[in-house]
PQR file of N, CA, C, O and H, with PARSE charges and radii, in Angstrom:
ATOM      1  N   MET A   1     -39.510  35.292  12.640 -0.4000 1.5000
ATOM      2  CA  MET A   1     -40.859  34.906  12.994 -0.0000 2.0000
ATOM      3  C   MET A   1     -40.874  34.245  14.373  0.5500 1.7000
ATOM      4  O   MET A   1     -41.776  34.478  15.177 -0.5500 1.4000
ATOM      5  N   LYS A   2     -39.857  33.414  14.632 -0.4000 1.5000
ATOM      6  CA  LYS A   2     -39.786  32.745  15.927 -0.0000 2.0000
ATOM      7  C   LYS A   2     -39.699  33.767  17.061  0.5500 1.7000
ATOM      8  O   LYS A   2     -40.371  33.626  18.083 -0.5500 1.4000
ATOM      9  H   LYS A   2     -39.124  33.225  13.979  0.4000 1.0000
ATOM     10  N   GLY A   3     -38.875  34.788  16.876 -0.4000 1.5000
ATOM     11  CA  GLY A   3     -38.734  35.824  17.899 -0.0000 2.0000
ATOM     12  C   GLY A   3     -40.031  36.584  18.123  0.5500 1.7000
ATOM     13  O   GLY A   3     -40.392  36.890  19.260 -0.5500 1.4000
ATOM     14  H   GLY A   3     -38.330  34.902  16.046  0.4000 1.0000
ATOM     15  N   LEU A   4     -40.721  36.883  17.047 -0.4000 1.5000
ATOM     16  CA  LEU A   4     -41.999  37.587  17.163 -0.0000 2.0000
ATOM     17  C   LEU A   4     -43.008  36.742  17.933  0.5500 1.7000
ATOM     18  O   LEU A   4     -43.697  37.246  18.820 -0.5500 1.4000
ATOM     19  H   LEU A   4     -40.427  36.634  16.124  0.4000 1.0000
ATOM     20  N   LEU A   5     -43.094  35.472  17.597 -0.4000 1.5000
ATOM     21  CA  LEU A   5     -44.038  34.606  18.300 -0.0000 2.0000
ATOM     22  C   LEU A   5     -43.624  34.385  19.750  0.5500 1.7000
ATOM     23  O   LEU A   5     -44.486  34.195  20.609 -0.5500 1.4000
ATOM     24  H   LEU A   5     -42.535  35.063  16.877  0.4000 1.0000
ATOM     25  N   ASN A   6     -42.330  34.405  20.040 -0.4000 1.5000
ATOM     26  CA  ASN A   6     -41.887  34.283  21.431 -0.0000 2.0000
ATOM     27  C   ASN A   6     -42.435  35.418  22.285  0.5500 1.7000
ATOM     28  O   ASN A   6     -42.733  35.225  23.464 -0.5500 1.4000
ATOM     29  H   ASN A   6     -41.630  34.559  19.343  0.4000 1.0000
ATOM     30  N   GLU A   7     -42.566  36.596  21.695 -0.4000 1.5000
ATOM     31  CA  GLU A   7     -43.122  37.746  22.422 -0.0000 2.0000
ATOM     32  C   GLU A   7     -44.620  37.597  22.676  0.5500 1.7000
ATOM     33  O   GLU A   7     -45.199  38.347  23.462 -0.5500 1.4000
ATOM     34  H   GLU A   7     -42.323  36.753  20.738  0.4000 1.0000
ATOM     35  N   CYS A   8     -45.235  36.638  22.017 -0.4000 1.5000
ATOM     36  CA  CYS A   8     -46.671  36.406  22.165 -0.0000 2.0000
ATOM     37  C   CYS A   8     -46.987  35.247  23.098  0.5500 1.7000
ATOM     38  O   CYS A   8     -48.155  34.913  23.296 -0.5500 1.4000
ATOM     39  H   CYS A   8     -44.765  36.029  21.379  0.4000 1.0000
ATOM     40  N   LEU A   9     -45.965  34.633  23.670 -0.4000 1.5000
ATOM     41  CA  LEU A   9     -46.172  33.488  24.562 -0.0000 2.0000
ATOM     42  C   LEU A   9     -46.477  33.960  25.978  0.5500 1.7000
ATOM     43  O   LEU A   9     -46.062  35.049  26.374 -0.5500 1.4000
ATOM     44  H   LEU A   9     -45.016  34.905  23.509  0.4000 1.0000
ATOM     45  N   PRO A  10     -47.195  33.152  26.735 -0.5600 1.5000
ATOM     46  CA  PRO A  10     -47.653  33.573  28.066  0.2800 2.0000
ATOM     47  C   PRO A  10     -46.562  34.085  29.001  0.5500 1.7000
ATOM     48  O   PRO A  10     -46.836  34.963  29.820 -0.5500 1.4000
ATOM     49  N   GLN A  11     -45.343  33.572  28.910 -0.4000 1.5000
ATOM     50  CA  GLN A  11     -44.291  34.005  29.827 -0.0000 2.0000
ATOM     51  C   GLN A  11     -43.689  35.363  29.455  0.5500 1.7000
ATOM     52  O   GLN A  11     -42.943  35.935  30.251 -0.5500 1.4000
ATOM     53  H   GLN A  11     -45.121  32.859  28.245  0.4000 1.0000
ATOM     54  N   ALA A  12     -43.990  35.886  28.281 -0.4000 1.5000
ATOM     55  CA  ALA A  12     -43.459  37.179  27.856 -0.0000 2.0000
ATOM     56  C   ALA A  12     -44.274  38.319  28.460  0.5500 1.7000
ATOM     57  O   ALA A  12     -45.480  38.201  28.675 -0.5500 1.4000
ATOM     58  H   ALA A  12     -44.596  35.422  27.635  0.4000 1.0000
ATOM     59  N   GLN A  13     -43.589  39.413  28.724 -0.4000 1.5000
ATOM     60  CA  GLN A  13     -44.260  40.597  29.252 -0.0000 2.0000
ATOM     61  C   GLN A  13     -45.195  41.146  28.172  0.5500 1.7000
ATOM     62  O   GLN A  13     -44.816  41.206  27.002 -0.5500 1.4000
ATOM     63  H   GLN A  13     -42.609  39.509  28.549  0.4000 1.0000
ATOM     64  N   TYR A  14     -46.378  41.537  28.541 -0.4000 1.5000
ATOM     65  CA  TYR A  14     -47.392  42.082  27.630 -0.0000 2.0000
ATOM     66  C   TYR A  14     -47.799  41.096  26.535  0.5500 1.7000
ATOM     67  O   TYR A  14     -48.166  41.508  25.435 -0.5500 1.4000
ATOM     68  H   TYR A  14     -46.686  41.489  29.491  0.4000 1.0000
ATOM     69  N   SER A  15     -47.735  39.812  26.828 -0.4000 1.5000
ATOM     70  CA  SER A  15     -47.987  38.790  25.815 -0.0000 2.0000
ATOM     71  C   SER A  15     -49.405  38.820  25.250  0.5500 1.7000
ATOM     72  O   SER A  15     -49.595  38.556  24.063 -0.5500 1.4000
ATOM     73  H   SER A  15     -47.437  39.477  27.722  0.4000 1.0000
ATOM     74  N   ALA A  16     -50.392  39.131  26.066 -0.4000 1.5000
ATOM     75  CA  ALA A  16     -51.767  39.178  25.558 -0.0000 2.0000
ATOM     76  C   ALA A  16     -51.933  40.284  24.518  0.5500 1.7000
ATOM     77  O   ALA A  16     -52.594  40.097  23.497 -0.5500 1.4000
ATOM     78  H   ALA A  16     -50.238  39.346  27.031  0.4000 1.0000
ATOM     79  N   ILE A  17     -51.330  41.428  24.790 -0.4000 1.5000
ATOM     80  CA  ILE A  17     -51.388  42.526  23.818 -0.0000 2.0000
ATOM     81  C   ILE A  17     -50.595  42.155  22.564  0.5500 1.7000
ATOM     82  O   ILE A  17     -51.063  42.359  21.444 -0.5500 1.4000
ATOM     83  H   ILE A  17     -50.793  41.581  25.620  0.4000 1.0000
ATOM     84  N   SER A  18     -49.400  41.614  22.758 -0.4000 1.5000
ATOM     85  CA  SER A  18     -48.555  41.232  21.620 -0.0000 2.0000
ATOM     86  C   SER A  18     -49.254  40.204  20.737  0.5500 1.7000
ATOM     87  O   SER A  18     -49.243  40.324  19.512 -0.5500 1.4000
ATOM     88  H   SER A  18     -49.020  41.449  23.668  0.4000 1.0000
ATOM     89  N   SER A  19     -49.851  39.209  21.347 -0.4000 1.5000
ATOM     90  CA  SER A  19     -50.522  38.183  20.554 -0.0000 2.0000
ATOM     91  C   SER A  19     -51.748  38.743  19.834  0.5500 1.7000
ATOM     92  O   SER A  19     -52.016  38.382  18.688 -0.5500 1.4000
ATOM     93  H   SER A  19     -49.860  39.111  22.342  0.4000 1.0000
ATOM     94  N   THR A  20     -52.481  39.611  20.497 -0.4000 1.5000
ATOM     95  CA  THR A  20     -53.666  40.204  19.873 -0.0000 2.0000
ATOM     96  C   THR A  20     -53.289  41.025  18.648  0.5500 1.7000
ATOM     97  O   THR A  20     -53.895  40.883  17.586 -0.5500 1.4000
ATOM     98  H   THR A  20     -52.264  39.904  21.428  0.4000 1.0000
ATOM     99  N   VAL A  21     -52.298  41.873  18.799 -0.4000 1.5000
ATOM    100  CA  VAL A  21     -51.876  42.733  17.688 -0.0000 2.0000
ATOM    101  C   VAL A  21     -51.264  41.901  16.564  0.5500 1.7000
ATOM    102  O   VAL A  21     -51.592  42.092  15.393 -0.5500 1.4000
ATOM    103  H   VAL A  21     -51.805  41.988  19.661  0.4000 1.0000
ATOM    104  N   THR A  22     -50.378  40.982  16.924 -0.4000 1.5000
ATOM    105  CA  THR A  22     -49.680  40.187  15.910 -0.0000 2.0000
ATOM    106  C   THR A  22     -50.633  39.284  15.140  0.5500 1.7000
ATOM    107  O   THR A  22     -50.625  39.284  13.910 -0.5500 1.4000
ATOM    108  H   THR A  22     -50.111  40.827  17.875  0.4000 1.0000
ATOM    109  N   LEU A  23     -51.439  38.529  15.836 -0.4000 1.5000
ATOM    110  CA  LEU A  23     -52.285  37.544  15.170 -0.0000 2.0000
ATOM    111  C   LEU A  23     -53.423  38.162  14.370  0.5500 1.7000
ATOM    112  O   LEU A  23     -54.006  37.494  13.516 -0.5500 1.4000
ATOM    113  H   LEU A  23     -51.446  38.529  16.836  0.4000 1.0000
ATOM    114  N   SER A  24     -53.744  39.403  14.625 -0.4000 1.5000
ATOM    115  CA  SER A  24     -54.797  40.064  13.850 -0.0000 2.0000
ATOM    116  C   SER A  24     -54.229  40.918  12.709  0.5500 1.7000
ATOM    117  O   SER A  24     -54.985  41.514  11.942 -0.5500 1.4000
ATOM    118  H   SER A  24     -53.270  39.946  15.319  0.4000 1.0000
ATOM    119  N   ASP A  25     -52.911  40.974  12.602 -0.4000 1.5000
ATOM    120  CA  ASP A  25     -52.252  41.819  11.605 -0.0000 2.0000
ATOM    121  C   ASP A  25     -52.229  41.139  10.229  0.5500 1.7000
ATOM    122  O   ASP A  25     -51.824  39.983  10.107 -0.5500 1.4000
ATOM    123  H   ASP A  25     -52.297  40.490  13.225  0.4000 1.0000
ATOM    124  N   ASP A  26     -52.667  41.864   9.205 -0.4000 1.5000
ATOM    125  CA  ASP A  26     -52.706  41.310   7.845 -0.0000 2.0000
ATOM    126  C   ASP A  26     -51.317  40.978   7.311  0.5500 1.7000
ATOM    127  O   ASP A  26     -51.157  39.998   6.584 -0.5500 1.4000
ATOM    128  H   ASP A  26     -52.997  42.803   9.304  0.4000 1.0000
ATOM    129  N   ILE A  27     -50.321  41.768   7.657 -0.4000 1.5000
ATOM    130  CA  ILE A  27     -48.959  41.491   7.194 -0.0000 2.0000
ATOM    131  C   ILE A  27     -48.469  40.174   7.797  0.5500 1.7000
ATOM    132  O   ILE A  27     -47.877  39.353   7.097 -0.5500 1.4000
ATOM    133  H   ILE A  27     -50.451  42.564   8.248  0.4000 1.0000
ATOM    134  N   PHE A  28     -48.713  39.971   9.087 -0.4000 1.5000
ATOM    135  CA  PHE A  28     -48.348  38.698   9.718 -0.0000 2.0000
ATOM    136  C   PHE A  28     -49.032  37.541   8.995  0.5500 1.7000
ATOM    137  O   PHE A  28     -48.391  36.535   8.690 -0.5500 1.4000
ATOM    138  H   PHE A  28     -49.194  40.637   9.656  0.4000 1.0000
ATOM    139  N   LYS A  29     -50.305  37.677   8.725 -0.4000 1.5000
ATOM    140  CA  LYS A  29     -51.051  36.613   8.054 -0.0000 2.0000
ATOM    141  C   LYS A  29     -50.471  36.318   6.680  0.5500 1.7000
ATOM    142  O   LYS A  29     -50.371  35.156   6.288 -0.5500 1.4000
ATOM    143  H   LYS A  29     -50.825  38.494   8.972  0.4000 1.0000
ATOM    144  N   ASN A  30     -50.088  37.358   5.943 -0.4000 1.5000
ATOM    145  CA  ASN A  30     -49.505  37.167   4.613 -0.0000 2.0000
ATOM    146  C   ASN A  30     -48.142  36.479   4.684  0.5500 1.7000
ATOM    147  O   ASN A  30     -47.841  35.602   3.875 -0.5500 1.4000
ATOM    148  H   ASN A  30     -50.169  38.302   6.261  0.4000 1.0000
ATOM    149  N   ILE A  31     -47.327  36.878   5.649 -0.4000 1.5000
ATOM    150  CA  ILE A  31     -46.008  36.252   5.816 -0.0000 2.0000
ATOM    151  C   ILE A  31     -46.171  34.790   6.210  0.5500 1.7000
ATOM    152  O   ILE A  31     -45.481  33.918   5.681 -0.5500 1.4000
ATOM    153  H   ILE A  31     -47.571  37.590   6.307  0.4000 1.0000
ATOM    154  N   LYS A  32     -47.079  34.526   7.134 -0.4000 1.5000
ATOM    155  CA  LYS A  32     -47.332  33.145   7.545 -0.0000 2.0000
ATOM    156  C   LYS A  32     -47.765  32.307   6.351  0.5500 1.7000
ATOM    157  O   LYS A  32     -47.279  31.190   6.171 -0.5500 1.4000
ATOM    158  H   LYS A  32     -47.640  35.234   7.563  0.4000 1.0000
ATOM    159  N   GLN A  33     -48.662  32.826   5.543 -0.4000 1.5000
ATOM    160  CA  GLN A  33     -49.135  32.101   4.365 -0.0000 2.0000
ATOM    161  C   GLN A  33     -47.983  31.837   3.395  0.5500 1.7000
ATOM    162  O   GLN A  33     -47.870  30.743   2.842 -0.5500 1.4000
ATOM    163  H   GLN A  33     -49.056  33.733   5.689  0.4000 1.0000
ATOM    164  N   GLY A  34     -47.129  32.844   3.190 -0.4000 1.5000
ATOM    165  CA  GLY A  34     -45.974  32.671   2.318 -0.0000 2.0000
ATOM    166  C   GLY A  34     -45.021  31.605   2.843  0.5500 1.7000
ATOM    167  O   GLY A  34     -44.491  30.803   2.073 -0.5500 1.4000
ATOM    168  H   GLY A  34     -47.220  33.733   3.639  0.4000 1.0000
ATOM    169  N   MET A  35     -44.808  31.598   4.147 -0.4000 1.5000
ATOM    170  CA  MET A  35     -43.941  30.579   4.747 -0.0000 2.0000
ATOM    171  C   MET A  35     -44.552  29.189   4.589  0.5500 1.7000
ATOM    172  O   MET A  35     -43.841  28.222   4.317 -0.5500 1.4000
ATOM    173  H   MET A  35     -45.239  32.249   4.772  0.4000 1.0000
ATOM    174  N   GLU A  36     -45.860  29.092   4.758 -0.4000 1.5000
ATOM    175  CA  GLU A  36     -46.534  27.807   4.554 -0.0000 2.0000
ATOM    176  C   GLU A  36     -46.395  27.353   3.101  0.5500 1.7000
ATOM    177  O   GLU A  36     -46.115  26.186   2.830 -0.5500 1.4000
ATOM    178  H   GLU A  36     -46.438  29.877   4.979  0.4000 1.0000
ATOM    179  N   ASP A  37     -46.590  28.277   2.185 -0.4000 1.5000
ATOM    180  CA  ASP A  37     -46.492  27.951   0.759 -0.0000 2.0000
ATOM    181  C   ASP A  37     -45.102  27.450   0.383  0.5500 1.7000
ATOM    182  O   ASP A  37     -44.962  26.588  -0.485 -0.5500 1.4000
ATOM    183  H   ASP A  37     -46.816  29.226   2.405  0.4000 1.0000
ATOM    184  N   GLU A  38     -44.075  27.991   1.037 -0.4000 1.5000
ATOM    185  CA  GLU A  38     -42.689  27.615   0.741 -0.0000 2.0000
ATOM    186  C   GLU A  38     -42.190  26.458   1.612  0.5500 1.7000
ATOM    187  O   GLU A  38     -41.036  26.045   1.495 -0.5500 1.4000
ATOM    188  H   GLU A  38     -44.189  28.692   1.742  0.4000 1.0000
ATOM    189  N   GLY A  39     -43.050  25.943   2.476 -0.4000 1.5000
ATOM    190  CA  GLY A  39     -42.670  24.837   3.337 -0.0000 2.0000
ATOM    191  C   GLY A  39     -41.769  25.242   4.493  0.5500 1.7000
ATOM    192  O   GLY A  39     -41.048  24.410   5.045 -0.5500 1.4000
ATOM    193  H   GLY A  39     -43.987  26.278   2.572  0.4000 1.0000
ATOM    194  N   LEU A  40     -41.808  26.529   4.863 -0.4000 1.5000
ATOM    195  CA  LEU A  40     -40.954  27.041   5.924 -0.0000 2.0000
ATOM    196  C   LEU A  40     -41.660  27.109   7.280  0.5500 1.7000
ATOM    197  O   LEU A  40     -41.018  27.303   8.312 -0.5500 1.4000
ATOM    198  H   LEU A  40     -42.393  27.204   4.414  0.4000 1.0000
ATOM    199  N   TRP A  41     -42.962  26.950   7.268 -0.4000 1.5000
ATOM    200  CA  TRP A  41     -43.733  26.985   8.523 -0.0000 2.0000
ATOM    201  C   TRP A  41     -43.663  25.597   9.136  0.5500 1.7000
ATOM    202  O   TRP A  41     -44.169  24.636   8.556 -0.5500 1.4000
ATOM    203  H   TRP A  41     -43.483  26.792   6.430  0.4000 1.0000
ATOM    204  N   ASN A  42     -43.047  25.482  10.291 -0.4000 1.5000
ATOM    205  CA  ASN A  42     -42.819  24.165  10.880 -0.0000 2.0000
ATOM    206  C   ASN A  42     -43.642  23.957  12.157  0.5500 1.7000
ATOM    207  O   ASN A  42     -44.402  24.830  12.576 -0.5500 1.4000
ATOM    208  H   ASN A  42     -42.636  26.262  10.763  0.4000 1.0000
ATOM    209  N   GLU A  43     -43.470  22.791  12.756 -0.4000 1.5000
ATOM    210  CA  GLU A  43     -44.238  22.426  13.950 -0.0000 2.0000
ATOM    211  C   GLU A  43     -43.937  23.352  15.126  0.5500 1.7000
ATOM    212  O   GLU A  43     -44.837  23.684  15.897 -0.5500 1.4000
ATOM    213  H   GLU A  43     -42.852  22.082  12.416  0.4000 1.0000
ATOM    214  N   GLU A  44     -42.682  23.772  15.271 -0.4000 1.5000
ATOM    215  CA  GLU A  44     -42.319  24.685  16.365 -0.0000 2.0000
ATOM    216  C   GLU A  44     -43.089  25.996  16.251  0.5500 1.7000
ATOM    217  O   GLU A  44     -43.625  26.494  17.242 -0.5500 1.4000
ATOM    218  H   GLU A  44     -41.950  23.502  14.645  0.4000 1.0000
ATOM    219  N   LEU A  45     -43.144  26.553  15.046 -0.4000 1.5000
ATOM    220  CA  LEU A  45     -43.886  27.799  14.839 -0.0000 2.0000
ATOM    221  C   LEU A  45     -45.378  27.579  15.060  0.5500 1.7000
ATOM    222  O   LEU A  45     -46.062  28.440  15.613 -0.5500 1.4000
ATOM    223  H   LEU A  45     -42.709  26.148  14.241  0.4000 1.0000
ATOM    224  N   GLU A  46     -45.879  26.434  14.630 -0.4000 1.5000
ATOM    225  CA  GLU A  46     -47.302  26.125  14.816 -0.0000 2.0000
ATOM    226  C   GLU A  46     -47.651  26.029  16.297  0.5500 1.7000
ATOM    227  O   GLU A  46     -48.713  26.491  16.713 -0.5500 1.4000
ATOM    228  H   GLU A  46     -45.324  25.734  14.181  0.4000 1.0000
ATOM    229  N   GLN A  47     -46.776  25.439  17.088 -0.4000 1.5000
ATOM    230  CA  GLN A  47     -47.019  25.346  18.532 -0.0000 2.0000
ATOM    231  C   GLN A  47     -47.007  26.724  19.173  0.5500 1.7000
ATOM    232  O   GLN A  47     -47.860  27.026  20.007 -0.5500 1.4000
ATOM    233  H   GLN A  47     -45.913  25.063  16.750  0.4000 1.0000
ATOM    234  N   LYS A  48     -46.051  27.560  18.793 -0.4000 1.5000
ATOM    235  CA  LYS A  48     -45.989  28.918  19.336 -0.0000 2.0000
ATOM    236  C   LYS A  48     -47.257  29.689  18.953  0.5500 1.7000
ATOM    237  O   LYS A  48     -47.811  30.423  19.772 -0.5500 1.4000
ATOM    238  H   LYS A  48     -45.358  27.314  18.116  0.4000 1.0000
ATOM    239  N   LEU A  49     -47.705  29.524  17.729 -0.4000 1.5000
ATOM    240  CA  LEU A  49     -48.931  30.182  17.280 -0.0000 2.0000
ATOM    241  C   LEU A  49     -50.131  29.694  18.087  0.5500 1.7000
ATOM    242  O   LEU A  49     -50.995  30.490  18.457 -0.5500 1.4000
ATOM    243  H   LEU A  49     -47.255  28.928  17.064  0.4000 1.0000
ATOM    244  N   PHE A  50     -50.190  28.403  18.358 -0.4000 1.5000
ATOM    245  CA  PHE A  50     -51.288  27.846  19.148 -0.0000 2.0000
ATOM    246  C   PHE A  50     -51.328  28.478  20.538  0.5500 1.7000
ATOM    247  O   PHE A  50     -52.381  28.932  20.986 -0.5500 1.4000
ATOM    248  H   PHE A  50     -49.488  27.756  18.057  0.4000 1.0000
ATOM    249  N   PHE A  51     -50.172  28.508  21.227 -0.4000 1.5000
ATOM    250  CA  PHE A  51     -50.142  29.075  22.580 -0.0000 2.0000
ATOM    251  C   PHE A  51     -50.461  30.571  22.557  0.5500 1.7000
ATOM    252  O   PHE A  51     -51.136  31.074  23.455 -0.5500 1.4000
ATOM    253  H   PHE A  51     -49.316  28.140  20.863  0.4000 1.0000
ATOM    254  N   ALA A  52     -49.982  31.277  21.541 -0.4000 1.5000
ATOM    255  CA  ALA A  52     -50.275  32.702  21.428 -0.0000 2.0000
ATOM    256  C   ALA A  52     -51.771  32.922  21.213  0.5500 1.7000
ATOM    257  O   ALA A  52     -52.351  33.858  21.763 -0.5500 1.4000
ATOM    258  H   ALA A  52     -49.434  30.868  20.811  0.4000 1.0000
ATOM    259  N   SER A  53     -52.382  32.071  20.423 -0.4000 1.5000
ATOM    260  CA  SER A  53     -53.819  32.238  20.144 -0.0000 2.0000
ATOM    261  C   SER A  53     -54.675  31.981  21.379  0.5500 1.7000
ATOM    262  O   SER A  53     -55.803  32.467  21.466 -0.5500 1.4000
ATOM    263  H   SER A  53     -51.911  31.310  19.976  0.4000 1.0000
ATOM    264  N   GLN A  54     -54.147  31.222  22.330 -0.4000 1.5000
ATOM    265  CA  GLN A  54     -54.886  30.933  23.554 -0.0000 2.0000
ATOM    266  C   GLN A  54     -55.015  32.148  24.472  0.5500 1.7000
ATOM    267  O   GLN A  54     -55.941  32.219  25.279 -0.5500 1.4000
ATOM    268  H   GLN A  54     -53.231  30.827  22.260  0.4000 1.0000
ATOM    269  N   ILE A  55     -54.089  33.106  24.352 -0.4000 1.5000
ATOM    270  CA  ILE A  55     -54.147  34.288  25.220 -0.0000 2.0000
ATOM    271  C   ILE A  55     -54.525  35.550  24.462  0.5500 1.7000
ATOM    272  O   ILE A  55     -54.565  36.639  25.034 -0.5500 1.4000
ATOM    273  H   ILE A  55     -53.336  33.048  23.697  0.4000 1.0000
ATOM    274  N   GLN A  56     -54.802  35.401  23.178 -0.4000 1.5000
ATOM    275  CA  GLN A  56     -55.216  36.548  22.372 -0.0000 2.0000
ATOM    276  C   GLN A  56     -56.508  37.122  22.934  0.5500 1.7000
ATOM    277  O   GLN A  56     -57.445  36.387  23.244 -0.5500 1.4000
ATOM    278  H   GLN A  56     -54.769  34.516  22.713  0.4000 1.0000
ATOM    279  N   LEU A  57     -56.548  38.443  23.061 -0.4000 1.5000
ATOM    280  CA  LEU A  57     -57.734  39.119  23.581 -0.0000 2.0000
ATOM    281  C   LEU A  57     -58.825  39.162  22.523  0.5500 1.7000
ATOM    282  O   LEU A  57     -58.538  39.309  21.335 -0.5500 1.4000
ATOM    283  H   LEU A  57     -55.787  39.041  22.809  0.4000 1.0000
ATOM    284  N   SER A  58     -60.046  39.037  22.941 -0.4000 1.5000
ATOM    285  CA  SER A  58     -61.185  39.135  22.036 -0.0000 2.0000
ATOM    286  C   SER A  58     -61.656  40.565  21.969  0.5500 1.7000
ATOM    287  O   SER A  58     -61.706  41.268  22.979 -0.5500 1.4000
ATOM    288  H   SER A  58     -60.279  38.918  23.906  0.4000 1.0000
ATOM    289  N   TYR A  59     -61.993  40.982  20.795 -0.4000 1.5000
ATOM    290  CA  TYR A  59     -62.562  42.328  20.627 -0.0000 2.0000
ATOM    291  C   TYR A  59     -63.506  42.297  19.447  0.5500 1.7000
ATOM    292  O   TYR A  59     -63.422  41.409  18.599 -0.5500 1.4000
ATOM    293  H   TYR A  59     -61.952  40.412  19.975  0.4000 1.0000
ATOM    294  N   LEU A  60     -64.393  43.250  19.391 -0.4000 1.5000
ATOM    295  CA  LEU A  60     -65.411  43.301  18.336 -0.0000 2.0000
ATOM    296  C   LEU A  60     -64.920  44.032  17.135  0.5500 1.7000
ATOM    297  O   LEU A  60     -65.651  44.168  16.153 -0.5500 1.4000
ATOM    298  H   LEU A  60     -64.461  43.971  20.080  0.4000 1.0000
TER
END
């Protein structure tokens, strides 16, 4: 998960596309929820998710 979110950070190539696809994906959302439920989602992942969400492209 850390590696996937690293690809969504501003310094990564194609990060806006990566963050848009990843953060809107139902499988990603389910895995994130499972990690939260098991106490595996930590502050580092939350910070990466925050930065990725800042560059996520908007679409209708």
